[in-house]
N, C-alpha and C positions, 0 to 999 in steps of 0.2 A: 504494500500500500504506500503510494508515493509520499503521503503526509508523514509517515513514520520513518522515512529515510533521512529526515533531517535530524542528525545525531544530537545536536545541542538541545533541540526541543524534546527529543525522546528521552535523553538523560535527565533533563529537568523534570519531565513527566514521571519517570521512574522514581524520583525522589519525592516529588511534591504532589503529583496529581492522583496518586493511588490512595487506597484506604489508609495505608500507613502514614502517608503525608497528611491526611486529615486528622488522624489520631495525634500526630506530633503537633500540628497547628492548634488542635482543640485544647491543648494544655494551657494555652494562653487566652482562651475565650473567657469572657466575663459572663457567668451564668445568669446574673440578674438582668442582662440585656434583653433576654427573651421571656422574663417573668413579668409579662404585661397582659393587660386586657385590651383587646381592640374592638370591643362591643361598640356598635354604632358606626363603625367604619366599614366601607365597602371595598372589595378587592376583586378585580377582574384578572383571571388567569387563563391564558390561552394554552391549549394542549394539556388540559387539567385532568384527563381521565387515566393517565398512567405516568410512571416514572417520576421525574422531578416535579412536574406540574401537579400530579396527584398528591405527592408528599407535601408540597407547599400548601395546597388547598386544605389538606388535613390539619397541618400546623396552624393555619389561620383560623379554621373553624374551631379548633380546640381552644383558641384564645378569644372566641366569641365574635369574630368578624363575620360580616356578610360576604359570601363567596359567589361570584359569578363565573361559572366554569364555561369557557368557550371551547367547544370541541367539534370535531368533524363527524364523529360516529355516534349517533343517538343512543344505540344500545349500550355501547361501552361507557358512554357518558352517564347514562342513568344508573348503570351498575356501580360505577365509581361514586356517584352521588349517594347511592344507598349505603355504600361502605362508610363514607364520610359521616353521614347523618347518624348511622348506627354507632360508630366509634366515638363520636364527639357529643352526640345528643343535640347538636346544633342543626335546626331545621332551615336556617337562613342560607341555604345552598341552592343556587339556581343554575339550571342547564340552558345554554344557548347553543344552537347548532350553526356552525359556520365553517366552511372550508376556506382557509386563508389563501389557497391558490386561485380562488375565484375572485379576481380583483374588484369587479363591480359590486359583488356581494359584500365585500369588506366595508366599502363605503356605506352601502345600504344598512348593514348591521349597525355600524357606529352611529349613523344619523338616527336610526330607530331607537337605539339605546339612550341617546341624549334626550329624546322626547319622552321616553317612558320613566327614566330614573332621574332623581333630583341631585344625586351626588355620586362621585366616584373618587375615592381617596387614593387608591393605588392601582396602577396598571402593571401587570407582569407579563411581558412578552416572552413566553417560554416555548411555544410551538415552533418546530423546525422541520426541515425536510432535507434529506440526502437522497439524491436520485442516482441510480446505477447507470442510466443513460438519459440523454437529453430528451425532454418532452416539453410540449407547449400547452398552455391553457386555452380556453375559449377566446381570450383576447389576443392570442398569439405571443404571449410572454413566456419565457422559459420558466417552468413550474417552480423550481426551487428558489429562483430569484423572486418570483411572485410571493412565495410564502415567507422566506427568510428576510427579505429586504423591503420590497414594495408593500407587502401586507403589513409589516411592522410599522413602516413609515405612515401609511394611510390610517391605520387604526390609532396610532399615537397622535398624529396631527388632528384627526377628526375629534378625538376625545379631549384634547387639550383645553377647550373652553369649559368643559364639565369638570375636569381636574382642577382648573384654576378657581372655580367657584367653591371647591371643597377644601376642608381644612387639612393642612400638612400634606399636600399632594406629592405623590412619588411615582416615578416610572422606572421599572427595573427590567433590563433585557438580559436574557440568558444567552451568553455568547459561548465561545469555546477557546481553549488554549491553542487550538489549531490555527487560529488567526495570527499567532506569533510568527508563523513561517510565511505569511502573506503580506505583501505591500499592496496598498490600495491601488486597484486598477479600475479605471472608469471607461476605458475604451472598448470593453467587451462585456458589458453588463448582462447581455443575454446569452453569453457563452456560445456565440455563433461561430467563432473562429477557433481553429486548433482542435486537438483531440479532447473529447469531453471526459474529464476525470471527476467523478461525483464528489469525492472527498476533498479535492483541492478547490472545486467550485464552492462547496460548503464552507471551507476555511476562508475563502475570499469573502463570502457573504458575512461571515462572522467578523472579519476586519471592517467591512462596511457598517455593521451594526455599532462597532466601537466608535467609528468616525461620526456616525449619525447621532449617537448619544452625546458625544463631545459638542457637536454643533447645536443640537437642540437645547443643551444646557446653557449655551451662550445666549440664545434668543428667547428662552422662556425661563427667566431667572427666579420666578416664584414657585417653580416645580423642582423637586430634587430628583435629578436623573442619575442613574447608575447602570453599569453593565458589568457582568461577572462571568468568571469561568468556574464551572461547578466541579472541575476535576474530571477524571475518567470514571464514568458512572455506569453501573450495570442496569441499563434500561432496555425495554423492548426495541426502541429505535436504534440503539447501538448494535444490539444482537442482529437485527434485520439488515441494517445498512453496512455493517463492518463485521461480518461473521468470523473472519480469520483473526482479526484483532480481538474480538470478544472471546473467542475460544482460547487464544494464547494468554490473554491477560485476566481471564475470568476470576481467578483467586485473588487478584490485586485490585479489582474494580471496587469503587465506593458503592454503598447502598444508595437508593434514591433519596433516603432521608439525609445521608451525609452530603450528597450532591445538592440537596435543597437547602441545607443549613444557612448558607450565605444569602440566598434569595429571601428566606424568612427573616433573617437578621436585618437585611436592607429594607424589608417591607414593614416590619413592626417595631424595630428598636429605635429609641431616641438617639442612641450612640451613632447610628449610621448617618443621621442628618448633621452630625457635628463635622463631618468631612465635606469638602466642597462638592458641588454638583458636577456631574459629567465624568466621574472617575471609574476606573476599572478595578474590580475586586477579585481576590482569591482568598478563601478561608478568612472572611471578615476583615481583610486588610487591603488597603489600596496598594496595587502593584503596577509596575511599568507595563505599558502596552507594547513594548518591544524587548526582544532579547538583548543582552549586552552586545555592543558593537554590531548591531543588526543593520541590514540594508533596507529595512521595511518602513522607514519614515517617509511621509508624504508631505507635500507643500500645502500651506493654507489655501492656495489657489485650487489645487486638486480636490481638497476637502469641500470647499465651497461649491465646486463644480458638481461633485456628487449630489449635494443637496439640491442644486437647481435642476439637475437631471431627474431626480426623484420627484421634485415638485411638479415639473412639466408632465412627467408620466402619470402621476397621481391625478392631475387635473383632467387629463384625457379621459379618465374613466369615472370621474365624479358625476353623481346624479345631477341633472339639470333642473 
């Protein structure tokens, strides 16, 4: 797998991204950071029916929060909701069906949500897609780009007015350490040129999410934005998309709860908002978005160009 041929990244991963890395980092966690009630606050979590998303939804529900699960598959979502309600006793858990690869539907969903609900305190962009081969959606956009980048952009931008009306608003995006081996590239957003390598395309999208977070934090200063790497986590998505990696690393992978820990910390703790907006996190700590001596830095001009390209694309599919 091309992503794992980058030895600096892989060695960092072996020490930090595994469950042992989490165990080591957790010795420095402040337990009372998560000893909070979030009753009266609402949380939207995409991809909330399994893996990190479900673990996050469970943790929020346990602390009394209202959970809006945004999922693609109705049966799996309802099953996950039943688990969460049974485990936590919190019935304020709602299922919304949305396929983030359907670009127009993302707009429609967000606009409908704003009309129906008076507040949204926290948006957690967790859903992601790794494709084994290039495929396009109904709008002609490469599907994983539609989910991982444009869908996140549209959902976030459309919900910003609702977030801004709510108290202590936060946006958290689940990225990946794979982005550390990628420099921002804006000339091939649809992966039309060259050989399609799903894991590298995914890693590029995760770099774009980091840049997007940094840029949105600059323009929407009353919302706390963050983006994070959950480590290498044993989720259905990883097992399906990267079976060889999953098989060889299975005993070292983090549990979904360990992977979700920093997401939950960013979503509910007071400590998280003490850090500046727009930062990248691993195990509750702000970390660099580049490996030492890396070639992955991009110019402010390139970063602004990404945002204007996304804005133009988003507008194309906005409801009139």
